[in-house]
Each structure stands twice: as C-alpha cells, then as structure tokens.
C-alpha positions as CSV (number, residue, x, y, z in Angstrom):
1,X,30.7,13.3,10.8
2,X,32.1,10.7,8.5
3,X,32.0,7.3,8.9
4,X,33.8,5.7,12.1
5,X,37.4,4.9,12.2
6,X,37.1,1.3,13.0
7,X,34.7,0.8,10.4
8,X,36.0,2.8,8.0
9,X,39.9,0.3,7.8
10,X,37.5,-2.4,6.9
11,X,35.9,-0.8,3.5
12,X,35.9,0.6,0.3
13,X,35.3,4.0,-0.7
14,X,31.8,2.9,-1.7
15,X,30.9,1.4,1.0
16,X,31.6,4.4,2.9
17,X,29.7,6.4,0.7
18,X,26.5,3.9,0.8
19,X,26.8,4.1,4.7
20,X,26.9,7.7,4.8
21,X,23.5,8.3,2.5
22,X,22.0,5.5,5.3
23,X,23.3,8.0,7.8
24,X,22.1,11.1,6.1
25,X,19.0,9.3,5.2
26,X,15.9,11.9,5.0
27,X,15.3,11.0,8.3
28,X,18.2,12.6,9.4
29,X,18.3,16.0,7.2
30,X,17.8,18.3,10.0
31,X,20.7,16.9,12.2
32,X,23.4,17.3,9.7
33,X,24.3,17.2,5.9
34,X,27.1,15.5,3.5
35,X,28.3,16.8,0.4
36,X,26.4,18.0,-2.5
37,X,26.5,19.2,-6.2
38,X,24.3,21.2,-8.1
39,X,24.2,23.9,-11.1
40,X,23.6,27.4,-11.4
41,X,24.0,27.3,-15.2
42,X,25.0,24.6,-18.0
43,X,22.1,21.9,-17.1
44,X,22.7,19.8,-13.8
45,X,26.1,18.2,-13.2
46,X,26.1,15.4,-11.2
47,X,29.6,13.5,-11.1
48,X,29.9,10.3,-10.2
49,X,26.5,9.7,-12.3
50,X,27.5,6.6,-13.5
51,X,27.3,5.4,-10.0
52,X,25.7,6.6,-7.5
53,X,24.1,10.7,-7.5
54,X,25.7,12.9,-4.2
55,X,25.2,12.0,-0.9
56,X,21.6,13.6,-0.2
57,X,21.4,16.6,2.5
58,X,19.1,19.1,3.9
59,X,19.7,21.8,1.0
60,X,19.4,20.1,-2.1
61,X,21.7,23.4,-3.5
62,X,23.7,25.9,-2.3
63,X,22.2,28.7,-1.2
64,X,21.1,31.1,-4.3
65,X,21.8,34.9,-2.9
66,X,23.0,37.1,-5.4
67,X,25.4,40.1,-5.4
68,X,25.7,43.0,-7.7
69,X,28.3,41.2,-10.2
70,X,30.0,44.4,-10.6
71,X,31.4,43.9,-7.0
72,X,32.8,40.5,-8.1
73,X,36.2,39.2,-9.5
74,X,36.9,36.5,-10.6
75,X,39.6,34.3,-9.8
76,X,41.4,31.3,-10.0
77,X,42.0,30.8,-14.0
78,X,43.3,28.0,-15.0
79,X,43.3,26.3,-18.6
80,X,43.5,22.8,-20.4
81,X,43.4,21.1,-23.3
82,X,40.3,19.3,-24.8
83,X,40.5,16.2,-26.8
84,X,42.4,17.4,-29.4
85,X,44.9,20.2,-28.1
86,X,45.1,22.1,-31.7
87,X,41.4,23.1,-32.1
88,X,40.0,23.0,-28.2
89,X,40.7,24.3,-24.8
90,X,38.7,24.9,-22.0
91,X,38.9,27.7,-19.7
92,X,38.2,27.7,-16.0
93,X,37.8,30.0,-13.2
94,X,35.7,30.6,-9.8
95,X,33.6,33.5,-8.2
96,X,33.1,33.3,-4.7
97,X,29.7,33.9,-4.8
98,X,26.6,32.8,-7.4
99,X,26.7,35.1,-10.3
100,X,24.2,35.6,-13.6
101,X,24.9,34.8,-16.5
102,X,29.0,33.9,-16.8
103,X,30.5,33.7,-19.8
104,X,34.0,34.0,-21.6
105,X,34.9,36.3,-24.5
106,X,37.8,35.3,-26.8
107,X,39.5,37.1,-29.5
108,X,42.8,37.5,-31.8
109,X,43.4,40.6,-30.2
110,X,42.6,42.1,-26.6
111,X,41.0,45.1,-28.5
112,X,38.5,42.2,-30.4
113,X,36.3,40.1,-27.9
114,X,34.0,40.5,-30.1
115,X,32.6,36.5,-29.3
116,X,31.2,36.0,-26.2
117,X,30.1,32.7,-25.0
118,X,28.0,31.3,-22.5
119,X,29.6,28.9,-19.4
120,X,29.3,26.6,-17.2
121,X,28.9,27.4,-13.3
122,X,29.4,23.9,-11.9
123,X,28.5,24.3,-7.2
124,X,30.4,22.4,-4.8
125,X,28.3,22.3,-2.0
126,X,30.6,21.4,1.7
127,X,28.7,21.6,4.9
128,X,30.1,22.6,8.7
129,X,30.9,19.6,10.0
130,X,32.7,18.0,7.0
131,X,36.5,17.5,8.3
132,X,37.5,21.2,9.1
133,X,35.3,22.9,6.7
134,X,33.0,25.9,7.2
135,X,29.4,25.8,5.9
136,X,31.1,26.5,2.0
137,X,29.6,26.7,-0.7
138,X,32.1,26.9,-4.3
139,X,31.1,27.9,-7.7
140,X,33.9,27.0,-10.7
141,X,33.0,28.2,-14.1
142,X,34.2,26.2,-17.3
143,X,34.2,27.5,-20.7
144,X,34.9,24.7,-23.5
145,X,36.5,26.0,-26.9
146,X,36.4,24.1,-30.0
147,X,36.9,24.6,-33.4
148,X,39.8,27.0,-32.7
149,X,42.8,27.4,-35.1
150,X,46.2,24.8,-34.4
151,X,48.8,27.2,-33.3
152,X,47.0,30.2,-32.6
153,X,47.4,32.7,-29.7
154,X,44.1,33.7,-28.4
155,X,43.3,36.7,-25.8
156,X,40.6,35.9,-23.1
157,X,38.3,37.6,-20.6
158,X,35.9,35.8,-17.8
159,X,32.7,37.8,-16.7
160,X,29.5,37.6,-15.8
161,X,26.5,40.3,-16.1
162,X,28.2,43.3,-14.1
163,X,31.8,42.5,-15.0
164,X,32.4,42.6,-18.5
165,X,36.6,42.0,-19.7
166,X,35.9,43.8,-22.5
167,X,35.1,47.0,-20.6
168,X,38.5,49.2,-20.8
169,X,39.4,49.3,-17.0
170,X,39.4,45.5,-16.9
171,X,41.2,45.0,-19.9
172,X,43.8,44.1,-17.5
173,X,42.2,40.8,-16.5
174,X,42.5,39.3,-19.7
175,X,44.6,36.1,-20.2
176,X,45.9,34.3,-23.6
177,X,46.3,31.2,-24.6
178,X,48.1,29.0,-27.7
179,X,46.7,26.0,-29.4
180,X,48.6,23.1,-30.2
181,X,50.3,23.3,-33.8
182,X,49.6,20.9,-36.8
183,X,52.7,20.1,-37.2
184,X,56.2,19.1,-35.6
185,X,57.7,22.1,-33.5
186,X,60.1,22.2,-30.6
187,X,58.2,23.0,-27.5
188,X,59.0,22.4,-23.7
189,X,56.9,21.4,-21.2
190,X,57.4,21.5,-17.3
191,X,56.3,18.7,-14.8
192,X,56.0,17.7,-10.9
193,X,53.7,16.4,-8.2
194,X,52.6,17.3,-4.5
195,X,52.6,20.9,-4.5
196,X,49.5,21.7,-2.0
197,X,49.6,25.8,-0.8
198,X,53.0,26.9,0.7
199,X,55.5,29.7,-0.2
200,X,57.9,26.8,-2.1
201,X,54.8,26.2,-4.2
202,X,55.0,29.8,-5.5
203,X,58.4,30.0,-5.8
204,X,58.3,26.5,-8.3
205,X,55.5,28.5,-9.9
206,X,57.4,31.3,-10.7
207,X,59.9,29.6,-11.7
208,X,57.7,27.6,-14.2
209,X,56.1,30.8,-15.4
210,X,60.1,31.7,-16.8
211,X,60.8,28.1,-18.2
212,X,57.8,29.2,-21.3
213,X,56.2,26.1,-20.7
214,X,53.6,25.1,-23.5
215,X,51.7,23.5,-21.1
216,X,52.3,21.7,-17.6
217,X,52.1,18.3,-16.1
218,X,50.9,17.8,-12.4
219,X,51.2,14.2,-11.5
220,X,48.8,14.0,-8.7
221,X,48.1,15.2,-5.4
222,X,47.3,19.0,-6.6
223,X,45.7,21.3,-3.4
224,X,46.2,19.0,-0.2
225,X,42.6,19.9,1.0
226,X,42.5,15.9,2.5
227,X,45.5,16.0,4.6
228,X,45.7,12.4,5.6
229,X,45.2,11.4,1.7
230,X,43.8,7.7,2.6
231,X,40.1,8.3,0.7
232,X,38.6,7.9,3.9
233,X,35.5,9.8,5.4
234,X,36.8,9.7,8.9
235,X,39.9,11.9,8.2
236,X,38.9,15.5,10.1
237,X,41.1,17.5,8.9
238,X,39.3,17.9,5.5
239,X,39.2,21.6,4.3
240,X,38.0,21.9,1.1
241,X,38.5,26.1,1.5
242,X,42.2,25.1,0.7
243,X,41.3,24.6,-3.0
244,X,40.3,28.5,-3.2
245,X,43.9,29.4,-2.0
246,X,45.5,26.3,-4.7
247,X,43.7,28.0,-7.5
248,X,44.4,31.4,-6.3
249,X,48.4,30.6,-6.0
250,X,48.6,28.9,-9.1
251,X,46.4,31.6,-11.3
252,X,49.8,33.3,-11.8
253,X,50.8,30.0,-14.1
254,X,47.3,28.1,-15.5
255,X,45.9,31.1,-16.7
256,X,48.3,30.8,-19.7
257,X,49.8,27.6,-19.6
258,X,47.3,24.4,-19.6
259,X,47.2,22.7,-16.5
260,X,47.0,19.1,-17.1
261,X,46.2,17.1,-13.7
262,X,46.6,13.2,-13.0
263,X,45.1,12.2,-9.3
264,X,46.6,10.5,-6.4
265,X,46.0,9.9,-3.4
266,X,45.3,13.2,-1.5
267,X,42.8,13.8,-4.6
268,X,40.3,11.0,-3.5
269,X,38.2,13.0,-1.5
270,X,35.7,10.8,0.1
271,X,32.9,12.7,0.8
272,X,32.0,13.6,-2.6
273,X,31.1,10.7,-4.3
274,X,31.9,7.1,-4.7
275,X,35.2,7.2,-6.0
276,X,36.2,10.2,-4.3
277,X,36.5,12.2,-7.5
278,X,33.1,14.1,-7.6
279,X,35.2,17.1,-6.0
280,X,37.9,17.5,-8.8
281,X,35.2,16.8,-11.4
282,X,33.7,20.3,-10.3
283,X,37.2,21.9,-10.6
284,X,38.7,20.5,-13.8
285,X,37.6,19.9,-17.6
286,X,40.0,17.1,-18.5
287,X,40.3,15.9,-22.1
288,X,37.4,13.1,-21.7
289,X,39.0,11.0,-24.0
290,X,39.8,8.0,-20.8
291,X,38.2,3.9,-20.3
292,X,34.8,4.1,-21.0
293,X,32.4,2.9,-18.3
294,X,35.8,3.1,-15.1
295,X,34.9,6.4,-14.4
296,X,38.2,7.9,-14.1
297,X,38.3,11.4,-14.8
298,X,42.2,11.9,-14.4
299,X,42.3,9.0,-17.2
300,X,42.9,10.6,-20.6
301,X,45.3,11.4,-23.3
302,X,46.9,14.2,-25.4
303,X,49.1,15.1,-28.4
304,X,51.3,18.1,-29.0
305,X,53.3,17.8,-32.1
306,X,55.3,14.8,-32.0
307,X,54.7,13.5,-28.5
308,X,52.0,11.7,-26.9
309,X,51.2,12.8,-23.2
310,X,49.5,10.3,-21.1
311,X,47.7,10.3,-17.4
312,X,47.1,7.4,-15.4
313,X,45.1,6.4,-12.1
314,X,47.5,4.8,-10.2
315,X,44.7,4.9,-7.0
316,X,43.4,2.0,-9.3
317,X,46.3,-0.2,-8.8
318,X,47.4,0.9,-5.1
319,X,48.5,-2.2,-2.9
320,X,50.0,1.1,-0.4
321,X,46.6,3.0,-0.3
322,X,43.6,0.8,-1.3
323,X,40.6,2.9,-1.3
324,X,39.8,2.7,-5.0
325,X,41.8,-0.9,-5.5
326,X,40.7,-2.2,-8.9
327,X,38.0,0.1,-9.5
328,X,38.5,0.1,-13.0
329,X,38.3,-3.4,-13.0
330,X,41.4,-3.7,-15.7
331,X,39.3,-1.6,-18.2
332,X,42.1,1.2,-17.7
333,X,44.9,-1.4,-18.3
334,X,42.8,-2.7,-21.3
335,X,42.3,1.6,-22.6
336,X,46.2,2.2,-22.1
337,X,47.6,-0.5,-23.8
338,X,45.4,0.3,-26.5
339,X,46.4,3.8,-26.5
340,X,49.9,2.8,-26.8
341,X,49.7,0.8,-29.1
342,X,47.7,3.3,-31.3
343,X,50.5,6.0,-30.6
344,X,53.2,3.6,-31.8
345,X,51.8,2.7,-34.9
346,X,51.5,7.1,-35.7
347,X,53.4,7.8,-38.3
348,X,53.6,11.8,-36.9
349,X,54.3,10.3,-33.2
350,X,57.6,9.9,-32.2
351,X,57.5,10.2,-27.9
352,X,55.3,8.8,-25.5
353,X,55.4,10.5,-21.6
354,X,53.4,9.0,-19.0
355,X,52.8,10.4,-15.9
356,X,51.0,9.3,-13.2
357,X,51.2,9.9,-9.3
358,X,52.7,6.9,-7.6
359,X,56.3,5.6,-8.5
360,X,56.9,2.7,-10.0
361,X,60.7,3.1,-9.0
362,X,61.9,5.4,-5.9
363,X,64.0,4.7,-3.1
364,X,62.4,7.3,-0.8
365,X,61.5,6.2,3.2
366,X,58.5,6.9,3.4
367,X,56.6,5.2,0.7
368,X,58.9,3.8,-2.1
369,X,57.8,1.8,-5.1
370,X,54.3,0.5,-6.0
371,X,54.3,-2.7,-6.6
372,X,50.8,-2.3,-7.9
373,X,52.2,-0.2,-10.5
374,X,55.1,-2.6,-11.4
375,X,52.4,-5.5,-11.6
376,X,50.2,-3.7,-14.0
377,X,52.1,-0.9,-16.2
378,X,56.0,-1.5,-16.2
379,X,55.6,-4.4,-18.7
380,X,53.3,-2.0,-20.9
381,X,56.1,0.7,-20.5
382,X,59.0,-2.1,-21.7
383,X,56.6,-3.3,-24.1
384,X,55.6,-0.3,-25.8
385,X,59.0,1.6,-25.4
386,X,57.7,4.6,-23.3
387,X,60.3,7.4,-23.5
388,X,59.5,8.8,-20.2
389,X,57.4,8.1,-17.1
390,X,57.0,10.8,-14.6
391,X,56.0,10.6,-10.7
392,X,55.3,12.2,-7.7
393,X,53.7,10.7,-4.1
394,X,57.3,11.0,-2.7
395,X,59.0,15.0,-1.4
396,X,61.5,14.7,-3.6
397,X,63.9,14.8,-6.7
398,X,65.1,11.4,-7.9
399,X,65.6,9.8,-11.4
400,X,66.7,6.1,-12.4
401,X,68.9,4.2,-14.7
402,X,67.4,3.1,-17.8
403,X,65.5,0.0,-16.8
404,X,64.4,-3.1,-18.1
405,X,63.2,-6.2,-16.5
406,X,63.5,-4.5,-13.0
407,X,67.1,-3.7,-13.4
408,X,69.8,-1.5,-14.6
409,X,70.2,-2.0,-18.4
410,X,72.2,0.8,-18.5
411,X,73.9,3.2,-16.2
412,X,72.7,6.5,-16.9
413,X,75.0,9.1,-16.0
414,X,74.2,13.2,-15.5
415,X,74.6,14.5,-19.2
416,X,74.3,11.2,-20.7
417,X,72.1,9.6,-23.2
418,X,68.8,6.9,-22.6
419,X,68.1,4.7,-26.5
420,X,64.4,3.7,-25.4
421,X,64.0,1.2,-28.5
422,X,66.6,-0.8,-27.5
423,X,67.7,0.0,-24.1
424,X,64.9,0.3,-21.6
425,X,62.6,3.5,-19.6
426,X,63.7,6.1,-17.2
427,X,61.6,7.3,-14.2
428,X,61.9,10.4,-13.0
429,X,60.0,11.1,-9.6
430,X,59.4,14.9,-9.4
431,X,57.4,15.1,-5.9
432,X,59.3,18.3,-4.2
433,X,56.5,21.3,-5.8
434,X,55.9,22.8,-2.5
435,X,54.9,19.9,0.4
436,X,56.8,18.7,3.3
437,X,59.6,16.8,1.9
438,X,60.7,13.4,2.7
439,X,63.9,11.0,2.8
440,X,66.5,8.9,1.3
441,X,68.1,5.9,2.4
442,X,71.5,6.6,0.5
443,X,73.2,10.0,0.5
444,X,72.0,13.3,-1.9
445,X,73.4,12.4,-5.2
446,X,72.9,15.7,-8.3
447,X,74.7,17.4,-10.8
448,X,78.0,19.1,-9.1
449,X,77.2,17.2,-6.1
450,X,77.8,13.5,-6.9
451,X,77.7,10.7,-4.4
452,X,76.8,7.7,-6.3
453,X,76.2,4.7,-4.8
454,X,74.9,1.1,-6.7
455,X,73.6,-0.4,-3.6
456,X,70.9,1.5,-1.9
457,X,68.5,0.0,0.4
458,X,64.7,0.6,-0.4
459,X,61.0,-1.3,-0.1
460,X,58.0,-2.1,-2.6
461,X,54.7,-1.9,-1.5
462,X,53.2,-5.3,-2.7
463,X,49.8,-6.7,-1.8
464,X,51.5,-8.5,0.9
465,X,52.7,-5.6,2.8
466,X,56.0,-3.8,2.2
467,X,59.1,-6.1,1.2
468,X,62.4,-4.5,1.2
469,X,65.0,-4.6,-2.0
470,X,68.1,-3.4,-2.6
471,X,68.5,-1.9,-5.7
472,X,71.1,-0.6,-8.2
473,X,68.9,2.2,-10.4
474,X,68.5,5.3,-7.9
475,X,71.4,7.4,-10.2
476,X,70.2,11.0,-8.5
477,X,69.0,11.6,-5.4
478,X,68.0,15.5,-4.3
479,X,66.3,16.6,-1.2
480,X,64.5,19.7,-2.2
481,X,62.5,21.5,-3.9
482,X,62.2,21.3,-7.7
483,X,60.4,20.5,-11.0
484,X,61.2,18.9,-14.2
485,X,61.6,20.8,-17.5
486,X,61.5,18.8,-20.9
487,X,62.9,20.5,-24.4
488,X,61.3,18.8,-26.8
489,X,63.4,18.6,-30.2
490,X,62.1,17.2,-33.6
491,X,64.2,15.9,-36.4
492,X,64.1,14.8,-40.0
493,X,62.5,11.2,-40.6
494,X,65.5,8.9,-39.5
495,X,67.3,11.4,-37.8
496,X,67.3,11.6,-33.8
497,X,64.2,13.2,-32.2
498,X,65.1,14.4,-28.6
499,X,63.9,14.7,-25.3
500,X,66.0,16.7,-23.4
501,X,64.8,16.4,-19.9
502,X,66.5,18.7,-16.2
503,X,65.7,18.6,-13.3
504,X,65.6,22.4,-11.8
505,X,66.1,23.5,-8.5
506,X,64.1,26.1,-6.6
507,X,67.3,28.2,-6.2
508,X,67.3,28.0,-10.4
509,X,70.2,26.1,-10.2
510,X,70.0,22.5,-12.8
511,X,70.5,19.3,-10.6
512,X,70.1,16.8,-13.2
513,X,70.2,16.9,-16.8
514,X,69.7,13.6,-19.6
515,X,68.5,13.2,-23.1
516,X,66.2,10.9,-24.4
517,X,66.7,10.0,-28.2
518,X,64.7,8.0,-30.6
519,X,64.5,7.9,-34.6
520,X,62.2,10.2,-35.7
521,X,59.0,8.7,-38.1
C-alpha cells in the first residue's frame, strides 16, 4: 500500500508523501485510497496545511451515517493546557460513530453545568490496506476553553445530541480539571515516555493517578500504532485502531490531569501528512506557541507556577532515525533559545524543565545517545542552565550525574543535590512506561541495590553512524517499568527553591531520588 521499501529507504517523508499523491491520483481512485481528514463540525481541518493537503482518495470524507445519539457514549477524554494554563484548557474526547452537535458543559459545581459550548470534531479516515488497519474512521472532538479563573477547579461533561451529561443518570460521566495558579505554590508533576497499550501501561497510569499530579508529561512514542517507528509508509504493521485502545486506557488519568505530549519516532505516522503529524493533530490540541512556519505541533511551552516546561521535537535533529531530519530548517532551535532566554529573564520563573523523546545521554544497548541532540541542544541546556531534562526512547530508567561539557561535572549519588546555576545539567531517561524493555551494558544500580560503575560502554548516534564511547556519567540504572515524579517546592526570594525528583517503579517502590536546587527570584 505504501512506498516500496527500496524507494522508501532513500526518500524523505515529504518525498514519500508526494509519491503517494501521484500513486493515488484521481485516475486510480477506484483501486484504493490513502488517508484523508475532514470535519464534521467546526470548519475544515487539514493538518499540514502549511505544506500539503492530505492525499486525495475516493472518499474525501468518512461516512456520515449517524445513529441515535442516546446510544453513543463519549470515551478517551484527555486534557491539555492552552498557551496560558492559568486561564486556558482544552478538553478532547472520542466518539465511535458520527454524532450531531457535540458540546461540553462546564461549571463550578456538578449540579451547575448551565454553560454549554459547541465542540469541534476532527475526523481521521484510514482505509483498509494502510498497514493492518481496517476501513476505519475515528472521530476526535475538542473544546477549547478560555477566560477561566486561575487556580480554580471546574466540573465538565461532554456530550452530543441525545447524550447530555447534565441529565441525572449521566452525572457519573462528569470530569474535573484545575487551572494553574497565578502565584508560586508547591505542586507535583509526573513524566514518562514510551507507553503504548499494555498491562504495564495501565499499571503505571494507576500509580500516576495516586501521585495526584498537577499535570503529566509524555515524552514521545505515545500509542505505538506505528510499531516500526521509522516514519516510513512501507511499515505494514500500522494500525490506527491502537489509538482507540490507548486513549481509553489513558482516560483514567487524562480526564482530570493535563496529559502534555511530545512526539517521538513512533508518532511520525507517514500516511497522514508530509511530516507524519496529521494524525496527532486530529487527536491532540496542544499549545500553539511553537516556532512559526515550522509546523511542528509537538513543540511548545507553558508555565505552571514557578516552573517553565518546554517540549521539543527531536525528530527534527535525529541522526539515528532521519525521516524528519532538518524539517524545521533550524527554526526550532532558534525558537528554543529564545524561550530559554525569555524564561531565564522572567522574574517569577525559577525552574526550566525540558522534555522530548530522543536521549542526549543514555547507555541503553538499543538506541543509547542521540548525537543530533548533543550537537543542537546540549550547548543551550548548559548556556541557560536548564534544571532538568526528561527523555524517553530507551525503554528503561537511567539518570546521569551532573554533566557539563560532555563530562561529569559532579557525581550525583542517590539523595544528593545538584545546583545547575554553577554545576551543570542532570538528564533522566524515563522510557519504561509500558513497552517491552531494553537492556544495559552494565548492571542495574538503583536505590537499595547499588552496583555503581564509573566506566560504562555505550555509543552515540552521529551523522556518520554509531560511535562507541566509554562514559562515567551513568549513575542510576533500573531495568523495569517505572515513571518519574517531580515535587516542586517554591521558596522566598534568595532562598533555595527545589525540584525533588523521584524514580518510581511499577511496584510503587522508589528506585532513585535527588534534588535540584536554585535560588528563588
């Protein structure tokens, strides 16, 4: 169905897209199709409009047959902050079939949901023959809320004609969310990468919900509908229906906790747009304050209390998996530095946390370290003294010492404190959220089970291929399912504000903890 493998290996994602456009021209529509996106409500939705529209097919939109709305229940609710988390929130969900007049109800109390707001439906049609997918249409619904009050908890219900969550028998379908405060307050957030659909993914979600996080960061490789992860249409294992399972699995947390995603290599679904993100744009509504003209929907930033969070797209700089290498033309890195400069100068922001998929520093025997990240972004991490870098990609937990200039600036034992203003940057790989685990070249070494090594064999992916290296910065290694918890503790001006970082195993045991401290502004 896709580009022949012998061609795909030599073509960029945009070139593959153009190949498919030609292959599925109007002369050939009766012989098959590719992927289209349309709109049921809220105007046309064409992801990748900066570059190209979706590939034409014999069905320019999915089937519009509708059933009695009272027989259809929404599922897969997931939240995301807007550009200003104090006043903006997007509620997103799915319906299994086309419905009429979708909406959200919102209020300060579950018995007061009088405010009713129309929602937008984005349809994602995947015809039979694209990978393992059947003839499948997915309906993603989004309601962007603004002018909310900071630090306020709201109740909401999602529905459509025939399904009104304000009805007494449907009150059990209501959800809540809380906007960010307009002042510095203690809070907790969680993070991981590489979840997919599995028992372990479900178990991690259950533990995360128990941490009562303010928001959650998912550092790429979200659902694994594309199991190959190379950004190629030749992958015959792609199955769009995996997203239905994933969003249903995640709903237990994401219906009340903003689930902030960045995009990894398995999220480049080449069938949907030239850069592979058309499907993601149908499923998620993220802050849109990223670099202009780059069309990287997973690149954005937001501020919660005294902490700035920046999401990057390492597919743009990856030597290892080059399907989207260089797609921003350098604009992402330029934007990133401008964000760092702005946040470091801001009087109310103490910490900067950066999360993305590919690892700057990891000793996994699978992917190890990404040289493109080291080349493009590590110098900026150090120049602007980034407080914490969170990655996925490698399916294990690993935490470095404090690193500066590609060397250990300070050995950071379990329980120790790092001072990024004067010492360097700490990197955490938290990629053991649910997918099958990888391996280390050195023994596990974690809290209560120390087996430290000051020389670990590894490699880094460069533009010329893998380059072996022996590193001293691999301080904590844990080869089992886990996630990251970060407790943010503000402080009066001149005193040390803290990030208290913990690695938590699927068993609930703590496998690592350390502190990042910085003088509060």
